C-alpha positions as CSV (number, residue, x, y, z in Angstrom):
1,X,-34.3,7.1,-44.8
2,X,-30.7,7.5,-43.6
3,X,-32.0,9.2,-40.4
4,X,-34.1,6.1,-39.6
5,X,-31.1,3.8,-40.2
6,X,-28.9,5.9,-37.8
7,X,-31.6,5.4,-35.1
8,X,-31.4,1.6,-35.3
9,X,-32.5,-0.4,-32.3
10,X,-30.0,-1.5,-29.8
11,X,-28.9,-5.1,-30.3
12,X,-29.7,-7.7,-27.6
13,X,-26.0,-8.3,-27.2
14,X,-25.4,-4.6,-26.4
15,X,-28.4,-4.6,-24.0
16,X,-27.0,-7.6,-22.2
17,X,-23.5,-6.1,-22.1
18,X,-25.0,-2.9,-20.5
19,X,-26.7,-5.0,-17.9
20,X,-23.5,-6.7,-17.0
21,X,-21.6,-3.4,-16.8
22,X,-24.2,-2.0,-14.4
23,X,-24.0,-5.1,-12.2
24,X,-21.8,-4.6,-9.1
25,X,-20.5,-8.1,-9.5
26,X,-18.9,-7.1,-12.8
27,X,-16.8,-4.5,-11.0
28,X,-15.2,-6.8,-8.4
29,X,-12.2,-7.7,-10.6
30,X,-11.5,-4.1,-11.4
31,X,-11.8,-3.1,-7.8
32,X,-9.5,-5.9,-6.6
33,X,-6.9,-5.0,-9.2
34,X,-7.2,-1.4,-8.2
35,X,-6.8,-2.2,-4.5
36,X,-3.8,-4.5,-5.3
37,X,-2.1,-1.7,-7.3
38,X,-2.7,0.9,-4.6
39,X,-1.4,-1.3,-1.8
40,X,1.7,-2.3,-3.9
41,X,2.4,1.4,-4.5
42,X,2.1,2.1,-0.8
43,X,4.5,-0.7,0.0
44,X,7.0,0.4,-2.6
45,X,6.8,4.0,-1.3
46,X,7.4,2.6,2.2
47,X,10.4,0.6,1.0
48,X,11.7,3.7,-0.7
49,X,11.4,5.7,2.6
50,X,13.3,3.0,4.5
51,X,16.0,3.0,1.8
52,X,16.4,6.8,2.0
53,X,16.8,6.5,5.8
54,X,19.4,3.8,5.5
55,X,21.3,5.9,2.9
56,X,21.2,9.0,5.0
57,X,22.4,7.0,8.1
58,X,25.3,5.5,6.1
59,X,26.3,8.9,4.7
60,X,26.4,10.5,8.2
61,X,28.3,7.5,9.6
62,X,30.8,7.6,6.7
63,X,31.5,11.3,7.2
64,X,31.8,11.0,10.9
65,X,34.2,8.0,10.8
66,X,36.3,9.6,8.1
67,X,36.7,12.7,10.3
68,X,37.5,10.5,13.3
69,X,40.1,8.6,11.3
70,X,41.9,11.9,10.4
71,X,41.8,12.9,14.1
72,X,43.2,9.6,15.2
73,X,46.0,9.7,12.6
74,X,47.4,12.9,14.2
75,X,49.7,12.6,17.2
76,X,47.4,12.1,20.1
77,X,47.9,11.5,23.8
78,X,46.2,8.5,25.5
79,X,43.7,11.0,27.0
80,X,42.9,12.5,23.6
81,X,42.5,8.9,22.2
82,X,40.1,8.1,25.0
83,X,38.1,11.3,24.3
84,X,37.9,10.5,20.6
85,X,36.8,7.0,21.3
86,X,34.1,8.3,23.7
87,X,33.0,10.9,21.2
88,X,32.7,8.2,18.5
89,X,30.8,5.9,20.8
90,X,28.4,8.7,21.7
91,X,27.8,9.5,18.0
92,X,27.2,5.9,17.2
93,X,24.7,5.4,20.0
94,X,22.8,8.6,19.1
95,X,22.8,7.8,15.4
96,X,21.6,4.3,16.1
97,X,18.7,5.5,18.2
98,X,17.8,8.1,15.5
99,X,18.0,5.5,12.8
100,X,15.6,3.1,14.5
101,X,13.2,5.8,15.4
102,X,13.1,7.0,11.7
103,X,12.6,3.4,10.5
104,X,9.8,2.9,13.0
105,X,8.2,6.2,11.9
106,X,8.4,5.1,8.2
107,X,6.8,1.8,9.0
108,X,4.0,3.3,11.0
109,X,3.3,5.8,8.2
110,X,3.2,3.0,5.7
111,X,0.9,1.0,7.9
112,X,-1.5,4.0,8.3
113,X,-1.6,4.4,4.6
114,X,-2.3,0.7,4.0
115,X,-5.1,0.9,6.6
116,X,-6.6,4.0,5.0
117,X,-6.5,2.2,1.6
118,X,-8.2,-0.9,3.0
119,X,-10.8,1.2,4.9
120,X,-11.6,3.2,1.7
121,X,-12.1,-0.1,-0.2
122,X,-14.8,-1.3,2.2
123,X,-16.4,2.1,2.9
124,X,-20.1,2.0,1.9
125,X,-20.2,5.7,1.4
126,X,-17.4,5.5,-1.2
127,X,-18.5,5.4,-4.8
128,X,-15.6,3.1,-5.8
129,X,-15.6,1.0,-2.6
130,X,-16.0,-2.7,-2.8
131,X,-18.9,-3.0,-0.3
132,X,-21.7,-2.8,-2.9
133,X,-20.0,-5.4,-5.1
134,X,-19.4,-7.7,-2.1
135,X,-23.0,-7.3,-1.0
136,X,-24.2,-8.2,-4.5
137,X,-21.9,-11.2,-4.4
138,X,-23.3,-12.3,-1.1
139,X,-26.9,-11.8,-2.3
140,X,-26.1,-13.9,-5.4
141,X,-24.6,-16.7,-3.4
142,X,-27.5,-16.7,-1.0
143,X,-30.0,-16.8,-3.9
144,X,-28.1,-19.6,-5.5
145,X,-28.1,-21.5,-2.2
146,X,-31.7,-20.9,-1.5
147,X,-32.7,-21.8,-5.1
148,X,-30.7,-25.0,-4.9
149,X,-32.3,-25.8,-1.5
150,X,-35.8,-25.1,-2.9
151,X,-35.2,-27.3,-5.9
152,X,-33.8,-30.1,-3.7
153,X,-36.8,-30.0,-1.4
154,X,-39.2,-30.0,-4.3
155,X,-37.8,-33.3,-5.6
């Protein structure tokens, strides 16, 4: 008897819930939240890369300017002062170019990662892509529109 009781029939509520879980429309919310979390993580990582570039540039500039301040403090001739100023200007120009190139590289890398994430989200071959759910949503909307049009024309 107890074996029969353990094999009880599945309730109608459980059957309905399984039907909802297998429906691609049910998955849209989860997929949207997943996409939002992935894109946020990519943006935060990009921000972190930019911050590291800024920190490195500030550290290099600090070291260079401190060394230059020590050199200037020593007795220097006008020619030596001009050479130090020229050397500092050269360093600042090169560092500025390197800084902006690194920032641009980090931004491009972040943009490529964002595009890869978006592409994956709408990829029909992907098992967790949003395309099946969006197609189911579109079909549902079309069916509702066609059903309401059919009912309106029948009246």
